[in-house]
N, CA, C and O atoms as a DFTB+ gen file, in Angstrom:
444 C
 N C O
     1  1      32.508     -62.900     -64.169
     2  2      31.554     -63.307     -63.149
     3  2      32.292     -63.689     -61.865
     4  3      33.190     -64.531     -61.857
     5  1      31.881     -63.045     -60.803
     6  2      32.459     -63.355     -59.505
     7  2      31.644     -64.447     -58.821
     8  3      30.426     -64.515     -58.991
     9  1      32.302     -65.288     -58.059
    10  2      31.550     -66.303     -57.310
    11  2      30.920     -65.682     -56.057
    12  3      31.315     -65.993     -54.934
    13  1      29.950     -64.814     -56.263
    14  2      29.306     -64.101     -55.157
    15  2      27.792     -64.253     -55.280
    16  3      27.273     -64.489     -56.371
    17  1      27.089     -64.117     -54.160
    18  2      25.622     -64.190     -54.226
    19  2      25.048     -63.078     -55.094
    20  3      25.663     -62.025     -55.262
    21  1      23.867     -63.323     -55.640
    22  2      23.251     -62.356     -56.551
    23  2      22.743     -61.116     -55.828
    24  3      22.515     -60.085     -56.462
    25  1      22.562     -61.197     -54.506
    26  2      22.024     -60.042     -53.795
    27  2      23.098     -59.065     -53.330
    28  3      22.771     -58.084     -52.663
    29  1      24.351     -59.294     -53.655
    30  2      25.394     -58.316     -53.350
    31  2      25.408     -57.300     -54.486
    32  3      25.757     -57.626     -55.621
    33  1      25.028     -56.075     -54.170
    34  2      24.943     -55.012     -55.166
    35  2      25.326     -53.701     -54.485
    36  3      25.898     -53.696     -53.395
    37  1      25.005     -52.609     -55.134
    38  2      25.283     -51.290     -54.561
    39  2      24.537     -51.109     -53.243
    40  3      25.019     -50.428     -52.338
    41  1      23.366     -51.719     -53.140
    42  2      22.542     -51.579     -51.937
    43  2      23.163     -52.257     -50.724
    44  3      22.739     -52.013     -49.594
    45  1      24.161     -53.107     -50.945
    46  2      24.798     -53.837     -49.865
    47  2      25.561     -52.896     -48.930
    48  3      25.784     -53.236     -47.769
    49  1      25.962     -51.727     -49.414
    50  2      26.804     -50.810     -48.648
    51  2      26.072     -50.089     -47.527
    52  3      26.723     -49.533     -46.643
    53  1      24.756     -50.078     -47.529
    54  2      24.031     -49.247     -46.579
    55  2      24.159     -49.734     -45.141
    56  3      24.041     -48.927     -44.219
    57  1      24.395     -51.012     -44.920
    58  2      24.649     -51.495     -43.564
    59  2      25.942     -50.918     -43.011
    60  3      25.998     -50.518     -41.848
    61  1      26.981     -50.873     -43.838
    62  2      28.249     -50.284     -43.411
    63  2      28.119     -48.780     -43.209
    64  3      28.690     -48.222     -42.272
    65  1      27.366     -48.123     -44.090
    66  2      27.140     -46.687     -43.929
    67  2      26.357     -46.387     -42.659
    68  3      26.572     -45.350     -42.031
    69  1      25.452     -47.283     -42.271
    70  2      24.731     -47.117     -41.012
    71  2      25.699     -47.135     -39.836
    72  3      25.595     -46.309     -38.929
    73  1      26.635     -48.072     -39.850
    74  2      27.631     -48.134     -38.782
    75  2      28.491     -46.887     -38.737
    76  3      28.773     -46.363     -37.659
    77  1      28.910     -46.406     -39.902
    78  2      29.713     -45.188     -39.965
    79  2      28.928     -43.985     -39.454
    80  3      29.456     -43.168     -38.699
    81  1      27.666     -43.878     -39.866
    82  2      26.822     -42.768     -39.397
    83  2      26.627     -42.829     -37.893
    84  3      26.653     -41.799     -37.219
    85  1      26.433     -44.032     -37.361
    86  2      26.230     -44.169     -35.920
    87  2      27.471     -43.747     -35.154
    88  3      27.361     -43.075     -34.128
    89  1      28.638     -44.123     -35.627
    90  2      29.886     -43.721     -34.967
    91  2      30.048     -42.209     -35.023
    92  3      30.422     -41.593     -34.026
    93  1      29.772     -41.602     -36.174
    94  2      29.876     -40.146     -36.303
    95  2      28.885     -39.455     -35.382
    96  3      29.224     -38.453     -34.752
    97  1      27.652     -39.980     -35.291
    98  2      26.644     -39.379     -34.421
    99  2      27.068     -39.446     -32.957
   100  3      26.899     -38.477     -32.216
   101  1      27.615     -40.577     -32.540
   102  2      28.035     -40.723     -31.144
   103  2      29.192     -39.788     -30.838
   104  3      29.186     -39.111     -29.810
   105  1      30.184     -39.742     -31.716
   106  2      31.352     -38.886     -31.464
   107  2      30.994     -37.408     -31.476
   108  3      31.398     -36.667     -30.580
   109  1      30.239     -36.968     -32.486
   110  2      29.876     -35.550     -32.525
   111  2      28.939     -35.198     -31.379
   112  3      29.003     -34.089     -30.849
   113  1      28.069     -36.126     -30.988
   114  2      27.194     -35.887     -29.846
   115  2      27.976     -35.727     -28.557
   116  3      27.642     -34.882     -27.726
   117  1      29.018     -36.535     -28.385
   118  2      29.860     -36.394     -27.188
   119  2      30.598     -35.060     -27.185
   120  3      30.680     -34.393     -26.153
   121  1      31.133     -34.673     -28.336
   122  2      31.840     -33.393     -28.405
   123  2      30.900     -32.215     -28.173
   124  3      31.279     -31.235     -27.531
   125  1      29.679     -32.303     -28.689
   126  2      28.710     -31.232     -28.454
   127  2      28.274     -31.198     -26.994
   128  3      28.068     -30.123     -26.430
   129  1      28.132     -32.366     -26.382
   130  2      27.695     -32.423     -24.983
   131  2      28.733     -31.844     -24.034
   132  3      28.396     -31.432     -22.924
   133  1      29.989     -31.809     -24.459
   134  2      31.034     -31.230     -23.607
   135  2      30.843     -29.731     -23.411
   136  3      31.295     -29.178     -22.409
   137  1      30.181     -29.068     -24.354
   138  2      30.030     -27.616     -24.293
   139  2      28.591     -27.160     -24.134
   140  3      28.347     -25.968     -23.945
   141  1      27.629     -28.077     -24.206
   142  2      26.217     -27.699     -24.162
   143  2      25.738     -27.586     -22.718
   144  3      26.141     -28.367     -21.856
   145  1      24.878     -26.608     -22.467
   146  2      24.241     -26.432     -21.164
   147  2      22.739     -26.536     -21.370
   148  3      22.182     -25.871     -22.243
   149  1      22.082     -27.366     -20.573
   150  2      20.650     -27.586     -20.772
   151  2      19.780     -26.631     -19.961
   152  3      18.554     -26.728     -20.008
   153  1      20.383     -25.725     -19.232
   154  2      19.619     -24.743     -18.464
   155  2      18.851     -23.830     -19.422
   156  3      19.362     -23.445     -20.474
   157  1      17.617     -23.490     -19.041
   158  2      16.761     -22.685     -19.921
   159  2      17.387     -21.329     -20.225
   160  3      17.278     -20.829     -21.344
   161  1      18.030     -20.745     -19.249
   162  2      18.572     -19.397     -19.420
   163  2      19.830     -19.367     -20.292
   164  3      20.127     -18.347     -20.914
   165  1      20.565     -20.474     -20.340
   166  2      21.856     -20.447     -21.033
   167  2      21.962     -21.420     -22.208
   168  3      23.033     -21.538     -22.803
   169  1      20.882     -22.118     -22.555
   170  2      20.956     -23.124     -23.626
   171  2      21.302     -22.493     -24.969
   172  3      22.180     -22.985     -25.679
   173  1      20.617     -21.402     -25.323
   174  2      20.881     -20.773     -26.617
   175  2      22.294     -20.205     -26.676
   176  3      22.971     -20.319     -27.699
   177  1      22.735     -19.600     -25.590
   178  2      24.085     -19.034     -25.591
   179  2      25.150     -20.130     -25.634
   180  3      26.243     -19.900     -26.153
   181  1      24.850     -21.323     -25.096
   182  2      25.829     -22.403     -25.190
   183  2      25.937     -22.919     -26.627
   184  3      27.025     -23.288     -27.069
   185  1      24.820     -22.947     -27.358
   186  2      24.874     -23.343     -28.772
   187  2      25.630     -22.289     -29.574
   188  3      26.417     -22.616     -30.462
   189  1      25.383     -21.031     -29.254
   190  2      26.119     -19.952     -29.909
   191  2      27.609     -20.050     -29.597
   192  3      28.447     -19.816     -30.468
   193  1      27.933     -20.394     -28.361
   194  2      29.337     -20.577     -27.964
   195  2      29.976     -21.714     -28.757
   196  3      31.122     -21.606     -29.192
   197  1      29.230     -22.804     -28.943
   198  2      29.764     -23.939     -29.709
   199  2      30.075     -23.514     -31.137
   200  3      31.124     -23.864     -31.679
   201  1      29.169     -22.764     -31.745
   202  2      29.355     -22.372     -33.149
   203  2      30.444     -21.322     -33.331
   204  3      31.122     -21.310     -34.358
   205  1      30.620     -20.444     -32.350
   206  2      31.545     -19.325     -32.535
   207  2      32.911     -19.532     -31.895
   208  3      33.927     -19.160     -32.483
   209  1      32.955     -20.119     -30.699
   210  2      34.192     -20.132     -29.924
   211  2      34.920     -21.473     -29.916
   212  3      36.138     -21.503     -29.738
   213  1      34.215     -22.564     -30.101
   214  2      34.842     -23.882     -30.094
   215  2      35.479     -24.120     -31.459
   216  3      34.882     -23.818     -32.492
   217  1      36.702     -24.665     -31.457
   218  2      37.375     -24.962     -32.721
   219  2      36.551     -25.956     -33.528
   220  3      36.266     -27.060     -33.065
   221  1      36.174     -25.557     -34.733
   222  2      35.353     -26.357     -35.639
   223  2      34.023     -26.768     -35.008
   224  3      33.464     -27.803     -35.369
   225  1      33.514     -25.974     -34.075
   226  2      32.231     -26.265     -33.446
   227  2      31.089     -26.213     -34.438
   228  3      30.154     -27.010     -34.361
   229  1      31.164     -25.271     -35.374
   230  2      30.131     -25.170     -36.408
   231  2      30.098     -26.431     -37.260
   232  3      29.028     -26.890     -37.660
   233  1      31.283     -26.992     -37.537
   234  2      31.358     -28.205     -38.347
   235  2      30.807     -29.405     -37.582
   236  3      30.078     -30.225     -38.140
   237  1      31.160     -29.502     -36.305
   238  2      30.670     -30.611     -35.483
   239  2      29.150     -30.554     -35.374
   240  3      28.478     -31.581     -35.471
   241  1      28.612     -29.358     -35.174
   242  2      27.158     -29.203     -35.051
   243  2      26.455     -29.562     -36.362
   244  3      25.427     -30.239     -36.352
   245  1      27.004     -29.111     -37.481
   246  2      26.402     -29.434     -38.777
   247  2      26.525     -30.920     -39.114
   248  3      25.603     -31.510     -39.676
   249  1      27.670     -31.525     -38.767
   250  2      27.816     -32.965     -38.986
   251  2      26.792     -33.743     -38.172
   252  3      26.218     -34.721     -38.650
   253  1      26.568     -33.299     -36.938
   254  2      25.622     -34.000     -36.077
   255  2      24.191     -33.845     -36.594
   256  3      23.426     -34.809     -36.601
   257  1      23.834     -32.653     -37.020
   258  2      22.464     -32.409     -37.499
   259  2      22.204     -33.116     -38.825
   260  3      21.184     -33.788     -38.978
   261  1      23.108     -32.973     -39.775
   262  2      22.906     -33.585     -41.088
   263  2      23.193     -35.079     -41.070
   264  3      22.643     -35.833     -41.872
   265  1      24.055     -35.505     -40.153
   266  2      24.328     -36.936     -40.020
   267  2      23.104     -37.713     -39.588
   268  3      22.927     -38.868     -39.973
   269  1      22.249     -37.076     -38.779
   270  2      21.015     -37.743     -38.353
   271  2      20.096     -37.984     -39.543
   272  3      19.486     -39.048     -39.652
   273  1      19.994     -37.013     -40.424
   274  2      19.160     -37.186     -41.619
   275  2      19.728     -38.272     -42.525
   276  3      18.987     -39.109     -43.041
   277  1      21.036     -38.255     -42.714
   278  2      21.665     -39.270     -43.558
   279  2      21.539     -40.655     -42.934
   280  3      21.416     -41.651     -43.647
   281  1      21.571     -40.718     -41.597
   282  2      21.395     -41.982     -40.883
   283  2      20.037     -42.597     -41.215
   284  3      19.942     -43.796     -41.477
   285  1      18.984     -41.771     -41.205
   286  2      17.656     -42.292     -41.512
   287  2      17.509     -42.640     -42.987
   288  3      16.794     -43.584     -43.325
   289  1      18.166     -41.905     -43.866
   290  2      18.158     -42.275     -45.288
   291  2      18.787     -43.652     -45.468
   292  3      18.274     -44.483     -46.217
   293  1      19.900     -43.891     -44.777
   294  2      20.561     -45.195     -44.863
   295  2      19.686     -46.300     -44.274
   296  3      19.650     -47.414     -44.798
   297  1      18.977     -45.990     -43.179
   298  2      18.081     -46.990     -42.583
   299  2      16.990     -47.375     -43.573
   300  3      16.719     -48.559     -43.775
   301  1      16.363     -46.375     -44.190
   302  2      15.271     -46.670     -45.121
   303  2      15.779     -47.415     -46.352
   304  3      15.087     -48.296     -46.863
   305  1      16.958     -47.083     -46.829
   306  2      17.528     -47.812     -47.967
   307  2      17.869     -49.249     -47.573
   308  3      17.697     -50.175     -48.367
   309  1      18.351     -49.427     -46.348
   310  2      18.678     -50.763     -45.853
   311  2      17.408     -51.613     -45.724
   312  3      17.410     -52.796     -46.067
   313  1      16.340     -51.010     -45.235
   314  2      15.061     -51.718     -45.127
   315  2      14.509     -52.017     -46.522
   316  3      13.980     -53.102     -46.765
   317  1      14.634     -51.057     -47.430
   318  2      14.180     -51.275     -48.800
   319  2      14.905     -52.423     -49.468
   320  3      14.296     -53.204     -50.199
   321  1      16.200     -52.533     -49.225
   322  2      16.965     -53.648     -49.766
   323  2      16.461     -54.965     -49.182
   324  3      16.336     -55.962     -49.892
   325  1      16.175     -54.955     -47.885
   326  2      15.647     -56.163     -47.258
   327  2      14.296     -56.565     -47.816
   328  3      14.021     -57.751     -47.998
   329  1      13.450     -55.578     -48.090
   330  2      12.146     -55.872     -48.695
   331  2      12.306     -56.411     -50.111
   332  3      11.621     -57.356     -50.503
   333  1      13.207     -55.812     -50.869
   334  2      13.401     -56.211     -52.264
   335  2      13.885     -57.659     -52.367
   336  3      13.432     -58.414     -53.228
   337  1      14.810     -58.037     -51.481
   338  2      15.378     -59.379     -51.550
   339  2      14.639     -60.389     -50.679
   340  3      15.093     -61.525     -50.545
   341  1      13.505     -60.000     -50.082
   342  2      12.679     -60.950     -49.337
   343  2      13.228     -61.353     -47.988
   344  3      12.969     -62.464     -47.526
   345  1      13.976     -60.482     -47.350
   346  2      14.541     -60.811     -46.045
   347  2      13.488     -60.872     -44.947
   348  3      13.766     -61.355     -43.849
   349  1      12.285     -60.390     -45.231
   350  2      11.209     -60.444     -44.241
   351  2      10.769     -61.882     -43.973
   352  3      10.042     -62.134     -43.011
   353  1      11.193     -62.814     -44.799
   354  2      10.853     -64.219     -44.571
   355  2      11.615     -64.805     -43.389
   356  3      11.186     -65.803     -42.809
   357  1      12.737     -64.197     -43.028
   358  2      13.485     -64.611     -41.842
   359  2      12.885     -63.879     -40.644
   360  3      13.296     -62.768     -40.309
   361  1      11.906     -64.518     -40.008
   362  2      11.066     -63.848     -39.008
   363  2      11.875     -63.263     -37.852
   364  3      11.663     -62.112     -37.471
   365  1      12.795     -64.040     -37.294
   366  2      13.542     -63.569     -36.125
   367  2      14.420     -62.368     -36.473
   368  3      14.441     -61.379     -35.741
   369  1      15.133     -62.455     -37.572
   370  2      15.992     -61.355     -37.990
   371  2      15.178     -60.110     -38.313
   372  3      15.559     -59.001     -37.937
   373  1      14.063     -60.287     -39.006
   374  2      13.228     -59.145     -39.378
   375  2      12.615     -58.495     -38.143
   376  3      12.526     -57.269     -38.069
   377  1      12.187     -59.310     -37.164
   378  2      11.603     -58.773     -35.934
   379  2      12.626     -57.964     -35.156
   380  3      12.303     -56.901     -34.626
   381  1      13.844     -58.451     -35.084
   382  2      14.904     -57.700     -34.406
   383  2      15.156     -56.383     -35.128
   384  3      15.363     -55.354     -34.484
   385  1      15.140     -56.403     -36.445
   386  2      15.328     -55.179     -37.215
   387  2      14.221     -54.170     -36.982
   388  3      14.485     -52.973     -36.871
   389  1      12.979     -54.642     -36.905
   390  2      11.852     -53.737     -36.648
   391  2      11.963     -53.140     -35.254
   392  3      11.704     -51.951     -35.067
   393  1      12.344     -53.951     -34.276
   394  2      12.530     -53.441     -32.912
   395  2      13.636     -52.393     -32.886
   396  3      13.493     -51.357     -32.235
   397  1      14.738     -52.652     -33.587
   398  2      15.824     -51.666     -33.654
   399  2      15.370     -50.380     -34.332
   400  3      15.742     -49.289     -33.899
   401  1      14.570     -50.495     -35.391
   402  2      14.044     -49.309     -36.066
   403  2      13.175     -48.492     -35.116
   404  3      13.301     -47.268     -35.060
   405  1      12.303     -49.152     -34.374
   406  2      11.453     -48.438     -33.417
   407  2      12.280     -47.778     -32.318
   408  3      11.981     -46.658     -31.905
   409  1      13.319     -48.465     -31.840
   410  2      14.195     -47.875     -30.822
   411  2      14.929     -46.650     -31.353
   412  3      15.069     -45.652     -30.646
   413  1      15.397     -46.721     -32.593
   414  2      16.084     -45.577     -33.194
   415  2      15.130     -44.403     -33.354
   416  3      15.502     -43.258     -33.099
   417  1      13.895     -44.684     -33.777
   418  2      12.917     -43.605     -33.943
   419  2      12.549     -42.978     -32.598
   420  3      12.396     -41.761     -32.502
   421  1      12.408     -43.804     -31.565
   422  2      12.105     -43.260     -30.236
   423  2      13.266     -42.419     -29.714
   424  3      13.054     -41.358     -29.126
   425  1      14.479     -42.889     -29.929
   426  2      15.653     -42.134     -29.489
   427  2      15.756     -40.806     -30.220
   428  3      16.077     -39.784     -29.613
   429  1      15.487     -40.813     -31.521
   430  2      15.541     -39.574     -32.298
   431  2      14.447     -38.607     -31.863
   432  3      14.663     -37.395     -31.847
   433  1      13.278     -39.131     -31.512
   434  2      12.179     -38.265     -31.086
   435  2      12.492     -37.605     -29.752
   436  3      12.208     -36.423     -29.560
   437  1      13.075     -38.362     -28.832
   438  2      13.412     -37.817     -27.513
   439  2      14.592     -36.857     -27.631
   440  3      14.663     -35.866     -26.905
   441  1      15.505     -37.145     -28.534
   442  2      16.614     -36.233     -28.769
   443  2      17.795     -36.595     -27.954
   444  3      18.826     -35.926     -28.030
């Protein structure tokens, strides 16, 4: 028996995974933005250029796309852990978390 709180379990890792996912999303997004063109005429060809001509561009693009899905899986697991252990009773902390969730969803929707 370790002298640790009872709520430290496998679910405890999702906060750290959220941070890791966020760092990966920011870095891959910056690398993709270096080669992406938002012009209507050249947007598709710039994505094709990233996948074909940039070193490991296909990997960066796939990490960015799949990392977003994994980020939301980690968010939902983190919220589920909070619900399970009754963290919603801490009103200020829970409200900040809900605001952050809404901001993340708005950011993901805008792209």
